N, C-alpha and C positions, 0 to 999 in steps of 0.2 A: 408474498414475494419468493419465487421459485429461483435462486441464484444459479447461474452457468458456473459450472465447476468441471475440472478433470481430477482423476483420481489415479494415482501410481503406487506400486509397491505393496508391502505387506509389513505388519508390526504395529507398534502404537500410533493412533492417529495423530497426525501433524496438519494443521490448517494455516495455509500462508494467505496474507492480505495484502495486496499491493497499495501504492500511493496514488495520489491524485494524478488525473489524467493517464493512469497505467491501466493495465489488465493482467490477467493470470499468465500472459504470454511472456511477461518480464521476468518471471520466476521459474520458467519452463526448464531451463538447463539445470539451474540449481537444485529445482524441485526433483528432477530425476536422480540426482546424485544423493539426496537425502533419501529417496525412495529405495535405496538398497538396505536401509535399516528401518524405515518408517512407511506407514501407509500416509501418503501424502495427498492433501486436497489443496489444489491450486484453486482459487475463487475470483470471479468477477464480482466486485462489490455493485451494488445497485447503481445505476446511472454511468456505468462502466463496461467496457467490453461487449459480451453478449447477453449480460442480464439485463432485466426490464428497466425501464425508466420511470421515474416517479415525478410527482409535481413539486415536492418539497425535499429540502436536505436538512438530515439530522444524523449525528452519531448514534442516537437512540434507535432509529429505524435500522440503521446497518447492523448494530448489535442484534437486533431482534432477528433479522435476516439470518444472520449466523447461526443463531439459537434454533432457528427453524430448521436451517441445514443440518445441524447435529442431530436434531431430534428425528428427521426424515431418515437420517443415516442409521439410526438407532445406536448412536455412540454413547457410551457412559461418561467417560473423559476424555479430554483431548489436551494437546499443546497447541498454542497459537503463537505465529509468527507474525508481526505487521511492521511494513515499512511506511515511514511518514505519515500520510492520512490514514493508512491500514494500521499503523502503531497506536494512532489516537484511537482508532476503533477498538483495538485489542485492549487498551487500558480502560476504556469505558466497559468493555465486555466484563472484564475481571471484577468491576464494581457492580455490574447487574446480574451476572450468571457466574458467581465463583464456584457453585456446585459443579459445572462441566470443566473447570480448569486444573489441569494437572501443573504446568508450567508455562511462562509467558515469555516471550522475546520480542523486544521493542528494538527497532533497528532506526537509529538516527532521527529520533524526534523526542521532544521532552513533554511533560504534562503542563503546558503553558500556551498562552496566546501568542501568536507571532505577529509581528508587523507585516502589512500587505507586502507581497513581493512576487505577484503572479502576473501583473498587469502586461510586462512584456510578451508573456507567453500567450496570454489572451487575445493580445493585439495581433499577434503572428497568426494564431488559429483562425481570426476574423478576417485576416488579410486575404484568405483563399475564398474566391468565389468558386464554390463547388458546382455550380451550374456550368462552368467554362473549362474547368481543369480537365485535361484529357489523360494524363497520366500521373503517376507518383513523382516522376522525375521532373515534370512541369511543377507539381506542388512543392517540391524541395526548392526548386529554384526561387519560386516567388517568397517563401518562407526564408530563404537565405538573406534577403533583405532585411529582414527583422531579427533573425537568430543566427549569429556566425557559428556557434558551435554544432559541428556535424552530428555528434551523438545525441544531442538534444533534440534536432530537427528529426532525426531517425526515430527516437523515442515517441515524438509526438504524432509522427505521421502513421505509425502503426494503428492510430484510430481511425484511418480512413477505410471506408467501406466502399468497394465497387458495387453499384446497384446492377442488377441483372438487366434493366433495361437500359442501362448506360448512365454515366455520371458517377459521381460519389456522394457519399453522406459520411457523416460522424457517427462512429459506434458510440461514442460517449455523449451524454446529455450536455452539450457545451453550453447552451443557454442558460440551464438550471445551475451549472457549476460556477459559471461566470456571476451570476446574480447573487449566489450565496458564498462568495469566497470569504466573506467575514465570518460567516459560520464555520467554514471548513478551516481556516487558520486558528480558530479558538479550540476549546475542548469543553465536552460536558463536564461540569464539577465532578471531582472525586470526593464523596462526602466523609470518608473515613480511611485510614490506611488499609491497603490491601495485603493480606498474608501471603499470596500466592508467590511461590519462587519465581523471580523475576530477573532477566538479564537485559540490560541495556547496553546495545552495542553503537558506537558512534564513530564515524569518519574522522580521522585525525585532521584532515583539510577541510571538514566541514564546519558551519558555524550553527548548526541545529541543536547540539547539545552542548553548551559551555560549562566550564568549570562552576561557574556561579550558579547553575542549574542542580548541582550535586545535592545540596542541603533539601531541596524540594523533593527531589527524586527519593531521597531516602527517607524522608518524612512520610511521603505517601506510598512508598514500597519498601517497608522496613526490611524485608526478606530479600533484598535485591544486590546486584552487583553491577558495575559498570565497567565495560571493557572499551578499548580504543584501538580501531585498526589504522595503523599509521599509513599514509599516502594514499588514502580513500577519502573521497569527497561524498557527497550526498548519496551518490548512487552506489553504496557499498557492494551491492550484490553484483554489479556489473563490473566494478573497477578491481575488487578484491576477493572473487568468489571463493577461493581456495581457503583463505583465512578466515572468511565468514562460515563457510561449512565447518571448519575444526573447531571455531568457538560455539557454533549451534551443537554439533555433536557432543561436545566436551560437557556442555551444559544439560543438554537432555539425558545424556547418559550417566 
């Protein structure tokens, strides 16, 4: 599995992993800021963006993909940032490949299984008949009936790919992701405490990392700290990019 990625900057390597239904484009603006100090790798995880699709979903597969990228790029150690699903991938990576990790940053996700909460988005995506859609504007109008929040629709519609012969397709592997949603909201068991220095960052308005999760986080990641960015929801990197950059740089430096 050769993942699609973009590389910016110079310095210690920093790999950034996006969340479910996302792509490396979601982190491009923030990645270029971080590239002033680090060599930043923005990665499309398998079944997302321009990376290849597969027949099954597992966090172990995604972790192995990232390890392959590190080996291909001949990197000795890296720091990893992961948001949401990407955060679960980074936590699993820390358990499977600790020898590659210098530091770990997990953005707005906890090491636990979540209740199903993506059905509205999945229904909205399937409401688009890609054989009939003529423009992104038309796609947006159709999805507006299912999803009222403009930012959420814009995020999801970045997955639309215009075909050369006309019409649209999904960049992501929508069928697989919708079928495997139970696996996606879970996490590969972490069998022992992870000693890697780790920063958990949560949005103050998000419900993904609760105060009640702190004990579990500290038990699995004893060398960790938890920071809250007030006024941010789950999309911390889009809503409070400056505050997020400052926390990331302060931790990595």
